[in-house]
N, C-alpha and C positions, 0 to 999 in steps of 0.2 A: 370501455374507458380505461385508460392507463393510469395507474396510481403513481404518486410522487414519492421517490425514495432518494433524495439528494443528500450528499455528505460533503462537508468541508472539514478537513482535519489537518493538524499541524503536529509533526513529530519527527523522529529520527529513524533511519533505516537500521534494522537489526543485523543485516548481513549485506554483502554485495548483491546487486540484482542478478537474476538469471534470465538470459534471453534465449529464445529458440525461434525457428521458422516453422510455420505450419505447412501442410502439404501444398497449399496454394501460395506458398512463399511470403505469407504475411508474418511480420515480426510480432511476437508476444513476449513481453518482459514482465516478470513477477518479482515482487519484493514485499517485505513486511515492515510496517511502520509501528514503532512503539509510541504509545500515547500515555503520558503521565497524568494522573488524576490526583487532586487533593480533595479530601472530604473530611469533615470533622476537624476543621482548621484548629480549633482549640486543643484537640487531642493530637494534632500533627499526623493524622493518618494519610497514607498514600497508597495508590494502586497503579498498576500498569496494565494497559490493554495492548495486545499485539494483533494488528489488523492487516490481513493480506490484501495486496493491491495488484491489479492486473492492468497493463498498458498495452495498447495495440498500435501497429503501423509506425508512423513517424515518431509519435510520442514514445512508443516502446523502444525505438532505435536510440532516441536521445537519452532516455532514462538509463538504458544499458550502457551507453557510452560515457555519461557524465556523473552518474551517481555511484557512491561507494558506501560501505558500511559506515554508519555514523552520520551520513549526510542528513541535513535538516531539510525537510520538504513540507510544502503545503499542497495537499491533494484535494481536488474537487472531482466528484464523480457520483455514481449511483450505486446503491446496494444491489447485490445479486446473491441469491442463495443457490448453492450447488447441492444436489441430493444424489446419493448413489447407494448401491448395495455392495457389500464386500463378498468375497468368495463363499463365506459361510451364510450369506443371506441376511446379514445384519444391516439395518438402515443406518446411514450416516448423513450428516448435514454440515455445511460450512457457509458462513456469510463472508463475502469479500466485497471489495470496492472495485468497480470498473472505472478507471480514471478517465476523465475527459480533459483534465488539465493538471499538470504537476509543476509547481514553482520550486525552483532550486534556490534555496536561501544562500545568499552570498556570504563568504567568509570575510572577516575584517581584513583590510589591506595588509596589516602586519603579518597575518597568518598566510596570506597568499604568496608572499615572497619566499 
């Protein structure tokens, strides 16, 4: 049985996306989304999470072509955890989102001109 690990998040790109081709000529595009959190509203406390996103194939092509640093996006996808050992044998782990859909938020008409 497969577990459910769906994500929907809305935020801004921290840098331009990076695209590359795999050995099998599939496009993979990666970028990081900054998510602002407010907590302790009375105290005015804020925090930011930086979430890596990976897009494949046509979605990856489009994200690499149209997104730039600061772009506002809504990403739908699933969580995935990468695990690896470095050269010294130390274990590492990272959670990322494998995107199934990325909505590019439109700029107001005045900004588009």
